[in-house]
C-alpha positions in Angstrom: 72.5 -60.8 -48.0 71.3 -60.4 -44.4 68.4 -62.5 -43.0 66.5 -62.2 -39.8 64.7 -64.9 -37.8 61.0 -64.5 -37.6 58.8 -65.3 -34.7 56.3 -68.2 -34.4 53.4 -65.7 -34.6 54.8 -64.1 -37.8 55.3 -67.5 -39.3 51.7 -68.5 -38.6 50.4 -65.2 -40.1 52.5 -65.8 -43.3 51.5 -69.4 -43.6 47.8 -68.6 -43.1 47.8 -65.9 -45.7 49.6 -68.0 -48.3 47.3 -70.9 -47.6 44.3 -68.6 -48.4 46.0 -67.5 -51.6 47.0 -70.9 -52.9 43.7 -72.6 -51.9 41.7 -69.7 -53.5 43.9 -69.9 -56.6 43.2 -73.7 -57.0 39.5 -73.4 -56.4 39.0 -70.5 -58.8 41.5 -71.5 -61.5 38.9 -72.5 -64.1 36.4 -69.7 -63.3 39.1 -67.1 -63.6 40.0 -68.3 -67.1 36.5 -67.7 -68.3 36.2 -64.3 -66.6 39.3 -62.7 -68.1 38.4 -59.5 -70.0 35.2 -58.7 -68.2 36.6 -55.6 -66.6 39.3 -53.2 -67.8 40.8 -53.0 -64.4 40.5 -55.5 -61.6 38.2 -58.0 -63.4 38.7 -61.7 -64.0 37.7 -62.9 -60.6 39.6 -60.3 -58.5 36.5 -58.8 -56.9 35.8 -61.6 -54.4 39.4 -61.7 -53.2 39.9 -58.0 -52.3 40.3 -59.0 -48.6 43.3 -61.3 -49.4 44.8 -58.6 -51.7 44.5 -55.9 -49.0 46.0 -58.2 -46.3 48.9 -59.1 -48.4 49.6 -55.5 -49.3 49.5 -54.5 -45.6 52.0 -57.2 -44.8 54.2 -56.9 -47.9 56.4 -54.1 -46.6 57.2 -55.5 -43.1 58.1 -58.8 -44.6 61.0 -57.3 -46.6 63.8 -57.9 -44.0 66.2 -59.6 -46.4 68.3 -56.9 -47.8 69.7 -57.2 -51.3 71.4 -54.9 -53.8 68.2 -54.3 -55.7 69.7 -51.3 -57.7 72.3 -53.5 -59.4 69.6 -56.1 -60.2 67.3 -53.5 -61.7 70.1 -52.0 -63.8 70.8 -55.5 -65.1 67.2 -56.0 -66.1 67.1 -52.7 -67.8 70.3 -53.4 -69.8 68.8 -56.7 -70.9 65.7 -54.8 -72.1 67.8 -52.4 -74.0 69.4 -55.2 -75.9 66.0 -56.2 -77.4 65.7 -54.9 -81.0 62.0 -54.9 -81.4 58.8 -54.9 -79.3 58.3 -58.6 -80.1 61.8 -59.4 -78.7 61.0 -57.4 -75.6 57.7 -59.2 -75.2 59.4 -62.6 -75.4 62.0 -61.4 -72.9 59.3 -60.3 -70.5 57.5 -63.6 -70.7 60.7 -65.5 -70.1 62.6 -63.3 -67.6 59.8 -61.5 -65.8 56.6 -63.5 -65.7 58.1 -67.0 -65.8 60.5 -65.9 -63.0 57.5 -64.6 -61.1 55.9 -68.1 -61.2 59.2 -69.7 -60.1 59.4 -67.4 -57.0 55.8 -68.2 -56.1 56.2 -71.9 -56.5 59.5 -71.8 -54.4 57.7 -69.9 -51.7 54.8 -72.3 -51.6 57.1 -75.3 -51.5 59.3 -73.9 -48.7 56.2 -73.1 -46.6 54.7 -76.5 -47.1 58.0 -78.2 -46.2 58.3 -76.1 -43.0 54.7 -76.8 -42.1 55.1 -80.6 -42.5 58.4 -80.9 -40.7 59.3 -78.5 -37.9 56.2 -76.4 -38.0 58.3 -73.2 -37.8 59.8 -71.2 -40.6 63.1 -69.6 -39.8 63.5 -67.5 -42.9 60.8 -66.3 -45.2 61.4 -67.0 -48.9 60.8 -64.1 -51.2 57.4 -64.2 -52.7 58.6 -62.2 -55.8 61.8 -60.7 -57.2 62.7 -57.5 -55.2 62.6 -55.6 -58.5 59.4 -57.1 -59.9 57.3 -54.0 -59.5 59.9 -51.7 -60.9 60.4 -54.0 -63.9 56.6 -54.1 -64.6 56.4 -50.3 -64.6 59.5 -49.9 -66.8 58.2 -52.4 -69.3 54.9 -50.5 -69.5 56.8 -47.2 -70.0 59.1 -48.7 -72.6 56.3 -50.2 -74.7 54.3 -46.9 -74.5 57.1 -44.4 -75.1 59.9 -46.2 -76.9 57.9 -48.5 -79.1 54.8 -46.3 -79.3 52.5 -49.3 -78.5 50.2 -48.4 -75.6 48.2 -51.6 -76.1 51.3 -53.7 -75.1 51.8 -51.4 -72.1 48.3 -52.2 -71.0 48.9 -55.9 -71.7 51.9 -56.0 -69.4 49.8 -54.6 -66.5 46.9 -56.9 -67.1 49.1 -59.9 -67.5 50.8 -59.2 -64.2 47.3 -58.7 -62.7 46.0 -62.0 -64.0 49.1 -64.2 -63.6 48.4 -64.8 -59.9 47.3 -63.1 -56.7 50.9 -62.8 -55.6 51.9 -61.3 -58.9 49.0 -58.8 -58.7 49.9 -57.7 -55.1 53.6 -57.2 -55.7 53.7 -56.4 -59.4 50.8 -53.9 -59.7 52.4 -51.3 -57.4 51.8 -47.6 -57.2 54.4 -47.1 -60.0 52.7 -49.6 -62.2 49.3 -48.0 -61.6 50.7 -44.6 -62.4 51.9 -45.9 -65.8 48.4 -47.4 -66.3 46.8 -44.0 -65.6 49.3 -42.2 -67.9 48.7 -44.7 -70.7 44.9 -44.6 -70.3 44.8 -40.9 -70.5 47.6 -39.8 -72.7 47.1 -42.4 -75.4 43.3 -43.1 -75.3 41.8 -40.1 -73.4 40.0 -42.8 -71.4 38.6 -41.0 -68.4 36.6 -44.0 -67.3 39.8 -46.1 -67.3 41.5 -43.5 -65.2 38.7 -43.5 -62.7 38.6 -47.3 -62.6 42.4 -47.4 -61.9 42.2 -44.8 -59.1 39.2 -46.5 -57.5 40.9 -49.9 -57.6 44.0 -48.4 -56.0 41.9 -47.3 -53.1 40.0 -50.6 -52.8 43.1 -52.7 -52.8 45.2 -50.4 -50.5 47.6 -49.3 -53.2 48.9 -45.9 -51.9 48.7 -42.9 -54.1 51.8 -40.7 -54.4 52.7 -37.3 -55.7 53.0 -38.7 -59.2 49.5 -40.0 -59.1 48.2 -36.6 -57.9 50.2 -34.8 -60.6 48.7 -37.2 -63.3 45.2 -36.3 -62.1 46.1 -32.6 -62.3 47.2 -33.1 -65.9 43.9 -34.8 -66.7 42.0 -31.8 -65.2 44.2 -29.4 -67.2 43.7 -31.3 -70.5 39.9 -31.6 -69.9 39.8 -27.8 -69.3 41.5 -27.2 -72.7 39.1 -29.7 -74.4 36.1 -27.8 -73.0 37.2 -24.7 -75.0 36.0 -26.4 -78.2 32.5 -25.2 -79.0 31.4 -28.5 -80.6 31.1 -30.3 -77.2 27.5 -30.9 -76.1 26.3 -29.7 -72.7 25.3 -33.3 -71.8 28.7 -34.6 -72.7 30.4 -31.9 -70.7 28.3 -32.6 -67.7 29.3 -36.3 -67.9 33.0 -35.5 -68.2 33.1 -33.1 -65.3 31.0 -35.4 -63.2 33.3 -38.3 -63.8 36.4 -36.1 -63.1 34.9 -34.9 -59.8 34.6 -38.6 -58.8 38.3 -39.1 -59.6 39.3 -36.1 -57.6 37.1 -37.0 -54.6 38.7 -40.5 -54.6 42.2 -38.9 -54.6 41.2 -36.3 -52.0 40.1 -39.0 -49.6 43.5 -40.6 -49.4 45.3 -37.2 -49.5 43.3 -36.1 -46.5 44.3 -39.3 -44.7 48.0 -38.7 -45.3 49.4 -36.1 -42.8 52.4 -35.5 -45.0 50.2 -34.5 -48.0 51.4 -31.4 -49.7 49.5 -28.1 -49.0 48.7 -27.7 -52.7 47.0 -31.1 -52.7 45.2 -30.6 -49.4 43.2 -27.5 -50.6 41.2 -29.7 -53.0 40.1 -31.9 -50.1 38.9 -28.9 -48.2 36.9 -27.6 -51.1 35.3 -31.0 -51.7 34.4 -31.3 -48.0 32.8 -27.9 -48.1 30.2 -29.0 -50.6 31.2 -28.0 -54.1 28.4 -28.7 -56.4 30.1 -30.4 -59.3 27.0 -30.5 -61.3 27.4 -26.8 -61.7 30.6 -27.5 -63.7 28.4 -28.3 -66.7 28.1 -25.8 -69.5 24.7 -24.6 -68.7 26.2 -22.3 -66.1 29.8 -23.0 -67.0 32.7 -20.8 -66.0 36.2 -22.1 -65.9 36.8 -24.6 -63.1 39.3 -22.2 -61.6 36.7 -19.4 -61.4 34.1 -21.7 -59.9 36.6 -22.9 -57.3 37.5 -19.3 -56.4 33.8 -18.5 -56.0 33.3 -21.5 -53.7 36.3 -20.5 -51.6 34.9 -16.9 -51.3 31.5 -18.3 -50.4 33.0 -20.6 -47.7 35.0 -17.6 -46.3 31.9 -15.5 -46.2 30.0 -18.3 -44.4 32.7 -18.6 -41.8 32.7 -14.8 -41.1 28.9 -14.8 -40.8 29.0 -17.7 -38.3 31.7 -16.0 -36.3 29.6 -12.9 -35.9 26.4 -14.8 -34.9 
């Protein structure tokens, strides 16, 4: 393992952030217990600490200067998971080898920082706040419970348990990969569009980056909703609600896609259409055509408008 000395300024930033985390955790411990379950995503006292979460996420990548053979460690964890013979065994293993380990990392980091603050006042090496494979293990656990054991409820439990365990666990464990598994589970197993929107919205609020997998999942949601719309028994009001909510999901994804210069061309066109004023209320079945046809019409309208403006 290779370590690197940190500066006094970096040490102060880290200490201040963790002081905020641990002080907040102590002061809200009882209230969080009573709030668990209020929201599907991001509830249980998380709303008033979004600033802390965002700051930790912004600093989490630069703080990873200690290089470790994470691939071997992840393979070891996956092998241990494969040795479990039932979902109950896997759940017990997760509590013991993942979540209890998370608490040990957090307490060790807290202790090291307190000792450094009380003695030299300068921390030469930052202790890891979590296992380097914690986010990958959380995502793999969710995928295993959902796909191998056919238990999507346990997949959701893993995410929410990592979310409620501590702020540090939430920041490092509920990564882009874990949120993608959450979106996949919410939609493929429950057809929960509200849950999909809540997950995407929380990713934006808490500075969790969307990736190509996230955008592909939203494309799959749109495709599935298009096939559902072909059923004649859906009411116009219900269809308006569904397409309206889907448009909110796509707008949220488009905002971050627009902000990423490396975004794919086939993702960027949706941002352009949204910015040109697509009226998503027209996606209801009063005037309903297929979404693809409506988007084509909007593109044609935008092109005609540009030509008219260029001639004037």
